[in-house]
PDB file as gemmi writes it, atoms N, CA and C in Angstrom:
CRYST1    1.000    1.000    1.000  90.00  90.00  90.00 P 1                      
ATOM      1  N   MET A   1     -26.957  22.937  -1.771  1.00  0.00           N  
ATOM      2  CA  MET A   1     -25.720  21.978  -1.629  1.00  0.00           C  
ATOM      3  C   MET A   1     -25.926  20.824  -1.028  1.00  0.00           C  
ATOM      4  N   SER A   2     -25.043  19.461  -1.835  1.00  0.00           N  
ATOM      5  CA  SER A   2     -25.390  18.799  -1.013  1.00  0.00           C  
ATOM      6  C   SER A   2     -24.578  18.185   0.401  1.00  0.00           C  
ATOM      7  N   GLN A   3     -25.315  17.544   1.082  1.00  0.00           N  
ATOM      8  CA  GLN A   3     -24.569  16.849   2.418  1.00  0.00           C  
ATOM      9  C   GLN A   3     -23.633  15.949   2.742  1.00  0.00           C  
ATOM     10  N   LYS A   4     -22.306  16.505   3.393  1.00  0.00           N  
ATOM     11  CA  LYS A   4     -21.073  15.550   3.340  1.00  0.00           C  
ATOM     12  C   LYS A   4     -21.567  14.815   3.904  1.00  0.00           C  
ATOM     13  N   LEU A   5     -21.412  12.924   3.488  1.00  0.00           N  
ATOM     14  CA  LEU A   5     -21.483  11.815   4.096  1.00  0.00           C  
ATOM     15  C   LEU A   5     -20.495  11.239   4.360  1.00  0.00           C  
ATOM     16  N   THR A   6     -20.537  10.641   5.352  1.00  0.00           N  
ATOM     17  CA  THR A   6     -19.342  10.088   6.226  1.00  0.00           C  
ATOM     18  C   THR A   6     -19.526   8.092   6.075  1.00  0.00           C  
ATOM     19  N   VAL A   7     -18.655   7.459   5.671  1.00  0.00           N  
ATOM     20  CA  VAL A   7     -18.746   5.975   5.419  1.00  0.00           C  
ATOM     21  C   VAL A   7     -17.881   5.637   6.251  1.00  0.00           C  
ATOM     22  N   LEU A   8     -17.973   4.284   7.099  1.00  0.00           N  
ATOM     23  CA  LEU A   8     -17.685   3.189   7.500  1.00  0.00           C  
ATOM     24  C   LEU A   8     -17.481   1.896   7.001  1.00  0.00           C  
ATOM     25  N   ALA A   9     -16.037   1.544   6.691  1.00  0.00           N  
ATOM     26  CA  ALA A   9     -16.232   0.513   5.841  1.00  0.00           C  
ATOM     27  C   ALA A   9     -15.497  -0.556   6.524  1.00  0.00           C  
ATOM     28  N   ARG A  10     -16.064  -1.588   7.400  1.00  0.00           N  
ATOM     29  CA  ARG A  10     -15.471  -2.949   7.870  1.00  0.00           C  
ATOM     30  C   ARG A  10     -15.392  -3.581   7.073  1.00  0.00           C  
ATOM     31  N   ILE A  11     -13.915  -4.206   7.262  1.00  0.00           N  
ATOM     32  CA  ILE A  11     -13.154  -4.883   6.266  1.00  0.00           C  
ATOM     33  C   ILE A  11     -12.696  -5.830   7.012  1.00  0.00           C  
ATOM     34  N   ARG A  12     -13.061  -7.541   7.055  1.00  0.00           N  
ATOM     35  CA  ARG A  12     -12.197  -8.814   7.934  1.00  0.00           C  
ATOM     36  C   ARG A  12     -11.555  -9.611   6.636  1.00  0.00           C  
ATOM     37  N   ALA A  13     -10.336  -9.761   6.833  1.00  0.00           N  
ATOM     38  CA  ALA A  13      -9.629 -10.471   5.793  1.00  0.00           C  
ATOM     39  C   ALA A  13      -9.350 -12.084   6.488  1.00  0.00           C  
ATOM     40  N   LYS A  14      -9.500 -12.742   5.597  1.00  0.00           N  
ATOM     41  CA  LYS A  14      -9.480 -14.298   6.010  1.00  0.00           C  
ATOM     42  C   LYS A  14      -7.813 -14.665   6.604  1.00  0.00           C  
ATOM     43  N   ALA A  15      -8.148 -15.486   7.565  1.00  0.00           N  
ATOM     44  CA  ALA A  15      -6.999 -16.008   8.358  1.00  0.00           C  
ATOM     45  C   ALA A  15      -6.044 -16.064   7.365  1.00  0.00           C  
ATOM     46  N   GLY A  16      -4.850 -15.912   7.287  1.00  0.00           N  
ATOM     47  CA  GLY A  16      -3.561 -16.043   6.799  1.00  0.00           C  
ATOM     48  C   GLY A  16      -3.604 -14.580   6.006  1.00  0.00           C  
ATOM     49  N   ARG A  17      -4.450 -14.075   5.323  1.00  0.00           N  
ATOM     50  CA  ARG A  17      -4.154 -13.093   4.277  1.00  0.00           C  
ATOM     51  C   ARG A  17      -4.555 -11.683   4.678  1.00  0.00           C  
ATOM     52  N   GLU A  18      -4.470 -11.201   5.996  1.00  0.00           N  
ATOM     53  CA  GLU A  18      -3.721 -10.496   6.988  1.00  0.00           C  
ATOM     54  C   GLU A  18      -3.198  -8.719   5.822  1.00  0.00           C  
ATOM     55  N   GLU A  19      -2.127  -9.435   5.749  1.00  0.00           N  
ATOM     56  CA  GLU A  19      -1.035  -8.796   5.058  1.00  0.00           C  
ATOM     57  C   GLU A  19      -1.429  -8.213   3.367  1.00  0.00           C  
ATOM     58  N   GLU A  20      -2.120  -9.439   2.808  1.00  0.00           N  
ATOM     59  CA  GLU A  20      -2.404  -9.269   1.760  1.00  0.00           C  
ATOM     60  C   GLU A  20      -3.752  -8.082   1.160  1.00  0.00           C  
ATOM     61  N   VAL A  21      -4.546  -8.120   2.353  1.00  0.00           N  
ATOM     62  CA  VAL A  21      -5.603  -7.132   2.510  1.00  0.00           C  
ATOM     63  C   VAL A  21      -4.844  -6.052   2.679  1.00  0.00           C  
ATOM     64  N   LEU A  22      -4.246  -5.895   3.623  1.00  0.00           N  
ATOM     65  CA  LEU A  22      -3.652  -4.803   4.109  1.00  0.00           C  
ATOM     66  C   LEU A  22      -2.756  -3.765   3.003  1.00  0.00           C  
ATOM     67  N   ARG A  23      -1.851  -4.590   2.169  1.00  0.00           N  
ATOM     68  CA  ARG A  23      -1.335  -4.117   0.848  1.00  0.00           C  
ATOM     69  C   ARG A  23      -2.344  -3.415  -0.333  1.00  0.00           C  
ATOM     70  N   GLU A  24      -3.408  -4.439  -0.245  1.00  0.00           N  
ATOM     71  CA  GLU A  24      -4.492  -3.921  -1.274  1.00  0.00           C  
ATOM     72  C   GLU A  24      -4.912  -2.588  -0.811  1.00  0.00           C  
ATOM     73  N   ILE A  25      -5.433  -2.622   0.059  1.00  0.00           N  
ATOM     74  CA  ILE A  25      -6.388  -1.737   1.128  1.00  0.00           C  
ATOM     75  C   ILE A  25      -5.295  -0.007   0.569  1.00  0.00           C  
ATOM     76  N   VAL A  26      -4.060  -0.208   0.712  1.00  0.00           N  
ATOM     77  CA  VAL A  26      -3.208   0.806   0.888  1.00  0.00           C  
ATOM     78  C   VAL A  26      -3.219   1.293  -0.305  1.00  0.00           C  
ATOM     79  N   SER A  27      -3.148   0.304  -1.507  1.00  0.00           N  
ATOM     80  CA  SER A  27      -2.850   0.813  -2.782  1.00  0.00           C  
ATOM     81  C   SER A  27      -4.295   1.572  -3.221  1.00  0.00           C  
ATOM     82  N   LEU A  28      -5.446   1.417  -2.178  1.00  0.00           N  
ATOM     83  CA  LEU A  28      -6.439   2.665  -2.654  1.00  0.00           C  
ATOM     84  C   LEU A  28      -6.230   3.683  -2.437  1.00  0.00           C  
ATOM     85  N   ILE A  29      -5.391   3.895  -1.116  1.00  0.00           N  
ATOM     86  CA  ILE A  29      -5.597   5.598  -0.142  1.00  0.00           C  
ATOM     87  C   ILE A  29      -4.905   6.459  -1.215  1.00  0.00           C  
ATOM     88  N   ALA A  30      -3.954   6.349  -2.147  1.00  0.00           N  
ATOM     89  CA  ALA A  30      -3.537   7.727  -3.064  1.00  0.00           C  
ATOM     90  C   ALA A  30      -4.297   8.063  -4.021  1.00  0.00           C  
ATOM     91  N   PRO A  31      -4.952   6.705  -4.711  1.00  0.00           N  
ATOM     92  CA  PRO A  31      -5.784   7.384  -6.126  1.00  0.00           C  
ATOM     93  C   PRO A  31      -7.189   7.804  -5.566  1.00  0.00           C  
ATOM     94  N   THR A  32      -7.405   7.586  -3.945  1.00  0.00           N  
ATOM     95  CA  THR A  32      -8.981   7.750  -3.911  1.00  0.00           C  
ATOM     96  C   THR A  32      -9.232   9.089  -3.215  1.00  0.00           C  
ATOM     97  N   ARG A  33      -8.055   9.574  -2.119  1.00  0.00           N  
ATOM     98  CA  ARG A  33      -7.672  10.646  -1.922  1.00  0.00           C  
ATOM     99  C   ARG A  33      -7.347  11.600  -2.984  1.00  0.00           C  
ATOM    100  N   SER A  34      -7.194  11.564  -4.326  1.00  0.00           N  
ATOM    101  CA  SER A  34      -6.695  12.463  -5.130  1.00  0.00           C  
ATOM    102  C   SER A  34      -8.364  12.729  -5.990  1.00  0.00           C  
ATOM    103  N   GLU A  35      -9.266  12.043  -5.646  1.00  0.00           N  
ATOM    104  CA  GLU A  35     -10.872  12.045  -6.409  1.00  0.00           C  
ATOM    105  C   GLU A  35     -11.140  13.883  -5.799  1.00  0.00           C  
ATOM    106  N   ALA A  36     -11.733  14.146  -6.659  1.00  0.00           N  
ATOM    107  CA  ALA A  36     -12.400  15.517  -6.461  1.00  0.00           C  
ATOM    108  C   ALA A  36     -13.178  15.583  -4.978  1.00  0.00           C  
ATOM    109  N   GLY A  37     -14.201  14.622  -5.022  1.00  0.00           N  
ATOM    110  CA  GLY A  37     -15.060  14.146  -4.021  1.00  0.00           C  
ATOM    111  C   GLY A  37     -14.557  13.831  -2.558  1.00  0.00           C  
ATOM    112  N   CYS A  38     -13.288  13.505  -2.443  1.00  0.00           N  
ATOM    113  CA  CYS A  38     -12.888  13.005  -1.473  1.00  0.00           C  
ATOM    114  C   CYS A  38     -12.409  13.589  -0.140  1.00  0.00           C  
ATOM    115  N   ILE A  39     -13.030  14.028   0.901  1.00  0.00           N  
ATOM    116  CA  ILE A  39     -12.160  14.844   2.212  1.00  0.00           C  
ATOM    117  C   ILE A  39     -11.617  14.087   2.721  1.00  0.00           C  
ATOM    118  N   THR A  40     -11.972  13.187   3.337  1.00  0.00           N  
ATOM    119  CA  THR A  40     -10.947  12.053   4.350  1.00  0.00           C  
ATOM    120  C   THR A  40     -11.268  10.537   3.844  1.00  0.00           C  
ATOM    121  N   TYR A  41      -9.996  10.144   3.618  1.00  0.00           N  
ATOM    122  CA  TYR A  41      -9.654   8.459   3.471  1.00  0.00           C  
ATOM    123  C   TYR A  41      -8.792   7.604   4.222  1.00  0.00           C  
ATOM    124  N   ASP A  42      -9.366   7.613   5.591  1.00  0.00           N  
ATOM    125  CA  ASP A  42      -8.173   6.850   6.272  1.00  0.00           C  
ATOM    126  C   ASP A  42      -8.485   5.329   6.613  1.00  0.00           C  
ATOM    127  N   LEU A  43      -7.560   4.941   6.513  1.00  0.00           N  
ATOM    128  CA  LEU A  43      -7.158   3.467   7.197  1.00  0.00           C  
ATOM    129  C   LEU A  43      -7.057   3.106   8.436  1.00  0.00           C  
ATOM    130  N   HIS A  44      -7.732   2.117   9.244  1.00  0.00           N  
ATOM    131  CA  HIS A  44      -7.520   1.711  10.726  1.00  0.00           C  
ATOM    132  C   HIS A  44      -7.290   0.346  10.543  1.00  0.00           C  
ATOM    133  N   ARG A  45      -6.416  -0.211  11.413  1.00  0.00           N  
ATOM    134  CA  ARG A  45      -6.604  -1.677  11.790  1.00  0.00           C  
ATOM    135  C   ARG A  45      -6.995  -1.663  13.191  1.00  0.00           C  
ATOM    136  N   ALA A  46      -7.863  -2.901  13.624  1.00  0.00           N  
ATOM    137  CA  ALA A  46      -7.782  -3.291  14.987  1.00  0.00           C  
ATOM    138  C   ALA A  46      -6.768  -3.062  15.812  1.00  0.00           C  
ATOM    139  N   GLN A  47      -6.729  -2.984  17.112  1.00  0.00           N  
ATOM    140  CA  GLN A  47      -5.098  -3.072  18.019  1.00  0.00           C  
ATOM    141  C   GLN A  47      -5.545  -4.195  18.289  1.00  0.00           C  
ATOM    142  N   ASP A  48      -6.605  -5.251  18.918  1.00  0.00           N  
ATOM    143  CA  ASP A  48      -6.841  -6.589  19.428  1.00  0.00           C  
ATOM    144  C   ASP A  48      -6.979  -7.341  18.306  1.00  0.00           C  
ATOM    145  N   ASP A  49      -7.225  -7.218  16.742  1.00  0.00           N  
ATOM    146  CA  ASP A  49      -7.391  -8.242  16.039  1.00  0.00           C  
ATOM    147  C   ASP A  49      -6.855  -7.704  14.161  1.00  0.00           C  
ATOM    148  N   PRO A  50      -5.538  -8.299  13.880  1.00  0.00           N  
ATOM    149  CA  PRO A  50      -5.152  -8.000  12.876  1.00  0.00           C  
ATOM    150  C   PRO A  50      -5.689  -8.203  11.519  1.00  0.00           C  
ATOM    151  N   ALA A  51      -6.769  -8.804  11.422  1.00  0.00           N  
ATOM    152  CA  ALA A  51      -7.384  -9.166  10.742  1.00  0.00           C  
ATOM    153  C   ALA A  51      -8.574  -7.993   9.985  1.00  0.00           C  
ATOM    154  N   LEU A  52      -8.881  -7.228  11.136  1.00  0.00           N  
ATOM    155  CA  LEU A  52     -10.161  -6.026  10.761  1.00  0.00           C  
ATOM    156  C   LEU A  52      -9.559  -5.054  10.638  1.00  0.00           C  
ATOM    157  N   PHE A  53      -9.950  -4.190   9.964  1.00  0.00           N  
ATOM    158  CA  PHE A  53      -9.533  -2.994   9.016  1.00  0.00           C  
ATOM    159  C   PHE A  53     -10.990  -2.415   9.347  1.00  0.00           C  
ATOM    160  N   CYS A  54     -10.663  -1.145   9.257  1.00  0.00           N  
ATOM    161  CA  CYS A  54     -11.832   0.218   8.956  1.00  0.00           C  
ATOM    162  C   CYS A  54     -10.992   1.107   8.037  1.00  0.00           C  
ATOM    163  N   LEU A  55     -12.000   1.470   7.258  1.00  0.00           N  
ATOM    164  CA  LEU A  55     -11.819   2.772   6.158  1.00  0.00           C  
ATOM    165  C   LEU A  55     -13.039   3.789   7.006  1.00  0.00           C  
ATOM    166  N   TYR A  56     -11.899   5.034   7.214  1.00  0.00           N  
ATOM    167  CA  TYR A  56     -13.194   5.933   7.403  1.00  0.00           C  
ATOM    168  C   TYR A  56     -13.153   7.151   6.272  1.00  0.00           C  
ATOM    169  N   GLU A  57     -14.295   7.254   5.968  1.00  0.00           N  
ATOM    170  CA  GLU A  57     -14.487   8.193   4.973  1.00  0.00           C  
ATOM    171  C   GLU A  57     -15.388   9.272   4.838  1.00  0.00           C  
ATOM    172  N   THR A  58     -14.730  10.565   4.408  1.00  0.00           N  
ATOM    173  CA  THR A  58     -15.996  11.698   4.144  1.00  0.00           C  
ATOM    174  C   THR A  58     -15.429  12.096   2.710  1.00  0.00           C  
ATOM    175  N   TRP A  59     -16.772  11.951   2.081  1.00  0.00           N  
ATOM    176  CA  TRP A  59     -17.429  12.513   0.732  1.00  0.00           C  
ATOM    177  C   TRP A  59     -18.341  13.852   0.849  1.00  0.00           C  
ATOM    178  N   ARG A  60     -18.242  14.804  -0.349  1.00  0.00           N  
ATOM    179  CA  ARG A  60     -18.537  15.579  -0.707  1.00  0.00           C  
ATOM    180  C   ARG A  60     -20.382  15.634  -0.112  1.00  0.00           C  
ATOM    181  N   SER A  61     -20.552  14.382  -1.508  1.00  0.00           N  
ATOM    182  CA  SER A  61     -21.955  13.974  -1.762  1.00  0.00           C  
ATOM    183  C   SER A  61     -21.979  12.414  -1.237  1.00  0.00           C  
ATOM    184  N   ARG A  62     -23.571  12.065  -1.873  1.00  0.00           N  
ATOM    185  CA  ARG A  62     -23.591  10.897  -2.132  1.00  0.00           C  
ATOM    186  C   ARG A  62     -23.158  10.395  -3.684  1.00  0.00           C  
ATOM    187  N   ARG A  63     -23.070  11.289  -4.398  1.00  0.00           N  
ATOM    188  CA  ARG A  63     -22.877  11.111  -5.920  1.00  0.00           C  
ATOM    189  C   ARG A  63     -20.994  11.269  -5.823  1.00  0.00           C  
ATOM    190  N   ASP A  64     -20.436  11.910  -5.166  1.00  0.00           N  
ATOM    191  CA  ASP A  64     -19.084  11.286  -5.104  1.00  0.00           C  
ATOM    192  C   ASP A  64     -18.854  10.270  -4.757  1.00  0.00           C  
ATOM    193  N   LEU A  65     -19.576   9.520  -3.694  1.00  0.00           N  
ATOM    194  CA  LEU A  65     -19.236   8.298  -3.106  1.00  0.00           C  
ATOM    195  C   LEU A  65     -19.777   7.391  -4.041  1.00  0.00           C  
ATOM    196  N   ASP A  66     -20.869   7.514  -5.049  1.00  0.00           N  
ATOM    197  CA  ASP A  66     -21.115   6.910  -5.741  1.00  0.00           C  
ATOM    198  C   ASP A  66     -20.132   6.841  -7.373  1.00  0.00           C  
ATOM    199  N   GLU A  67     -19.395   7.828  -7.344  1.00  0.00           N  
ATOM    200  CA  GLU A  67     -18.524   7.949  -8.566  1.00  0.00           C  
ATOM    201  C   GLU A  67     -17.031   6.976  -7.928  1.00  0.00           C  
ATOM    202  N   HIS A  68     -16.905   7.078  -6.741  1.00  0.00           N  
ATOM    203  CA  HIS A  68     -15.712   6.144  -6.427  1.00  0.00           C  
ATOM    204  C   HIS A  68     -15.887   4.952  -6.361  1.00  0.00           C  
ATOM    205  N   LEU A  69     -17.509   4.411  -5.703  1.00  0.00           N  
ATOM    206  CA  LEU A  69     -17.445   3.192  -5.757  1.00  0.00           C  
ATOM    207  C   LEU A  69     -17.650   2.400  -7.480  1.00  0.00           C  
ATOM    208  N   ALA A  70     -17.537   2.982  -8.257  1.00  0.00           N  
ATOM    209  CA  ALA A  70     -17.039   2.681  -9.727  1.00  0.00           C  
ATOM    210  C   ALA A  70     -15.883   2.743 -10.191  1.00  0.00           C  
ATOM    211  N   THR A  71     -15.224   3.687  -9.517  1.00  0.00           N  
ATOM    212  CA  THR A  71     -13.991   3.271  -9.951  1.00  0.00           C  
ATOM    213  C   THR A  71     -13.216   1.796 -10.510  1.00  0.00           C  
ATOM    214  N   PRO A  72     -12.320   2.213 -11.592  1.00  0.00           N  
ATOM    215  CA  PRO A  72     -11.576   0.669 -12.017  1.00  0.00           C  
ATOM    216  C   PRO A  72     -10.784  -0.104 -10.551  1.00  0.00           C  
ATOM    217  N   TYR A  73      -9.889   0.752  -9.886  1.00  0.00           N  
ATOM    218  CA  TYR A  73      -9.298   0.098  -8.884  1.00  0.00           C  
ATOM    219  C   TYR A  73     -10.428   0.058  -7.666  1.00  0.00           C  
ATOM    220  N   LEU A  74     -11.224   0.933  -7.552  1.00  0.00           N  
ATOM    221  CA  LEU A  74     -11.876  -0.166  -6.576  1.00  0.00           C  
ATOM    222  C   LEU A  74     -12.645  -1.522  -6.982  1.00  0.00           C  
ATOM    223  N   GLN A  75     -13.153  -0.843  -8.104  1.00  0.00           N  
ATOM    224  CA  GLN A  75     -13.935  -2.586  -8.595  1.00  0.00           C  
ATOM    225  C   GLN A  75     -13.511  -3.724  -8.798  1.00  0.00           C  
ATOM    226  N   GLY A  76     -11.873  -3.225  -8.920  1.00  0.00           N  
ATOM    227  CA  GLY A  76     -10.754  -4.501  -8.990  1.00  0.00           C  
ATOM    228  C   GLY A  76     -10.206  -5.254  -7.724  1.00  0.00           C  
ATOM    229  N   PHE A  77     -10.236  -4.388  -6.433  1.00  0.00           N  
ATOM    230  CA  PHE A  77     -10.210  -4.895  -5.027  1.00  0.00           C  
ATOM    231  C   PHE A  77     -11.276  -5.593  -4.577  1.00  0.00           C  
ATOM    232  N   LEU A  78     -12.553  -5.089  -5.106  1.00  0.00           N  
ATOM    233  CA  LEU A  78     -13.826  -6.003  -4.607  1.00  0.00           C  
ATOM    234  C   LEU A  78     -13.919  -6.950  -5.651  1.00  0.00           C  
ATOM    235  N   GLY A  79     -13.041  -6.911  -6.570  1.00  0.00           N  
ATOM    236  CA  GLY A  79     -13.281  -8.302  -7.753  1.00  0.00           C  
ATOM    237  C   GLY A  79     -12.728  -9.508  -6.944  1.00  0.00           C  
ATOM    238  N   LYS A  80     -11.420  -8.898  -6.065  1.00  0.00           N  
ATOM    239  CA  LYS A  80     -10.618  -9.941  -5.561  1.00  0.00           C  
ATOM    240  C   LYS A  80     -11.402 -10.280  -3.714  1.00  0.00           C  
ATOM    241  N   ALA A  81     -12.248  -9.228  -3.336  1.00  0.00           N  
ATOM    242  CA  ALA A  81     -12.640  -9.851  -2.490  1.00  0.00           C  
ATOM    243  C   ALA A  81     -12.931 -10.885  -1.574  1.00  0.00           C  
ATOM    244  N   PRO A  82     -13.724 -11.595  -2.673  1.00  0.00           N  
ATOM    245  CA  PRO A  82     -14.145 -12.767  -1.918  1.00  0.00           C  
ATOM    246  C   PRO A  82     -12.828 -14.171  -1.588  1.00  0.00           C  
ATOM    247  N   ASP A  83     -11.930 -13.983  -2.343  1.00  0.00           N  
ATOM    248  CA  ASP A  83     -11.291 -14.620  -2.074  1.00  0.00           C  
ATOM    249  C   ASP A  83      -9.994 -14.312  -0.789  1.00  0.00           C  
ATOM    250  N   MET A  84     -10.021 -12.892  -0.529  1.00  0.00           N  
ATOM    251  CA  MET A  84      -9.072 -12.589   0.901  1.00  0.00           C  
ATOM    252  C   MET A  84     -10.127 -12.138   1.903  1.00  0.00           C  
ATOM    253  N   LEU A  85     -11.116 -11.944   1.662  1.00  0.00           N  
ATOM    254  CA  LEU A  85     -12.166 -11.285   2.794  1.00  0.00           C  
ATOM    255  C   LEU A  85     -12.920 -12.776   3.566  1.00  0.00           C  
ATOM    256  N   ALA A  86     -12.995 -12.652   4.706  1.00  0.00           N  
ATOM    257  CA  ALA A  86     -13.754 -13.954   5.757  1.00  0.00           C  
ATOM    258  C   ALA A  86     -15.386 -12.986   5.303  1.00  0.00           C  
ATOM    259  N   GLU A  87     -15.409 -12.390   4.959  1.00  0.00           N  
ATOM    260  CA  GLU A  87     -17.024 -11.769   4.540  1.00  0.00           C  
ATOM    261  C   GLU A  87     -17.361 -10.389   4.168  1.00  0.00           C  
ATOM    262  N   PRO A  88     -18.456 -10.407   3.351  1.00  0.00           N  
ATOM    263  CA  PRO A  88     -18.766  -8.908   2.691  1.00  0.00           C  
ATOM    264  C   PRO A  88     -17.837  -7.742   3.206  1.00  0.00           C  
ATOM    265  N   VAL A  89     -17.264  -6.574   2.848  1.00  0.00           N  
ATOM    266  CA  VAL A  89     -17.273  -5.206   3.037  1.00  0.00           C  
ATOM    267  C   VAL A  89     -18.672  -5.060   3.785  1.00  0.00           C  
ATOM    268  N   ASP A  90     -18.582  -4.526   4.916  1.00  0.00           N  
ATOM    269  CA  ASP A  90     -19.870  -3.976   5.591  1.00  0.00           C  
ATOM    270  C   ASP A  90     -19.642  -2.259   5.725  1.00  0.00           C  
ATOM    271  N   LEU A  91     -20.737  -1.775   5.028  1.00  0.00           N  
ATOM    272  CA  LEU A  91     -20.604  -0.208   5.098  1.00  0.00           C  
ATOM    273  C   LEU A  91     -21.621   0.146   5.977  1.00  0.00           C  
ATOM    274  N   SER A  92     -21.424   1.604   6.197  1.00  0.00           N  
ATOM    275  CA  SER A  92     -22.353   2.070   7.180  1.00  0.00           C  
ATOM    276  C   SER A  92     -22.239   3.745   6.654  1.00  0.00           C  
ATOM    277  N   PHE A  93     -23.478   4.301   6.270  1.00  0.00           N  
ATOM    278  CA  PHE A  93     -23.117   5.675   6.410  1.00  0.00           C  
ATOM    279  C   PHE A  93     -23.777   6.713   7.058  1.00  0.00           C  
ATOM    280  N   TRP A  94     -23.116   7.249   7.609  1.00  0.00           N  
ATOM    281  CA  TRP A  94     -23.289   8.649   8.519  1.00  0.00           C  
ATOM    282  C   TRP A  94     -23.424  10.111   8.121  1.00  0.00           C  
ATOM    283  N   SER A  95     -24.240  10.820   8.694  1.00  0.00           N  
ATOM    284  CA  SER A  95     -24.427  12.580   8.771  1.00  0.00           C  
ATOM    285  C   SER A  95     -24.107  12.814   9.965  1.00  0.00           C  
ATOM    286  N   LYS A  96     -22.682  14.225  10.058  1.00  0.00           N  
ATOM    287  CA  LYS A  96     -22.256  14.498  10.843  1.00  0.00           C  
ATOM    288  C   LYS A  96     -23.376  15.550  11.683  1.00  0.00           C  
ATOM    289  N   LEU A  97     -23.418  15.306  12.822  1.00  0.00           N  
ATOM    290  CA  LEU A  97     -24.753  16.504  13.508  1.00  0.00           C  
ATOM    291  C   LEU A  97     -24.099  17.531  14.219  1.00  0.00           C  
ATOM    292  N   GLY A  98     -22.967  17.496  14.323  1.00  0.00           N  
ATOM    293  CA  GLY A  98     -22.668  18.651  15.415  1.00  0.00           C  
ATOM    294  C   GLY A  98     -21.098  18.961  15.205  1.00  0.00           C  
TER     295      GLY A  98                                                      
END                                                                             
C-alpha cells in the first residue's frame, strides 16, 4: 500500500490580482475533491497578507497527486499563473509521522 502524501502549496498573488487568484483557486476545489485519490484539499489565506494563499492537500499516493497535476483544470490554472502570481507556486511534500 502506498503512503499518504501531504502537500503544502504556497501561492502569492500579484498586487491587485488577489481576488482573481482567489476565484481561480476556489474553482479548483470541487473538481479536485471529487478525484478518487484526494483525501483533503483545503484552501487557506494568510490573516496578515491577503495576497498569500496556501492549499493543504492530502493524497492517497504520489501517483494520485501526479494524476491531479495532469488534470485539464489544474493545467489551465498553471497556464494562467505567470500573469496572476508574483512568484511560482511553491510546493512542499510531507509525510505524516504520528
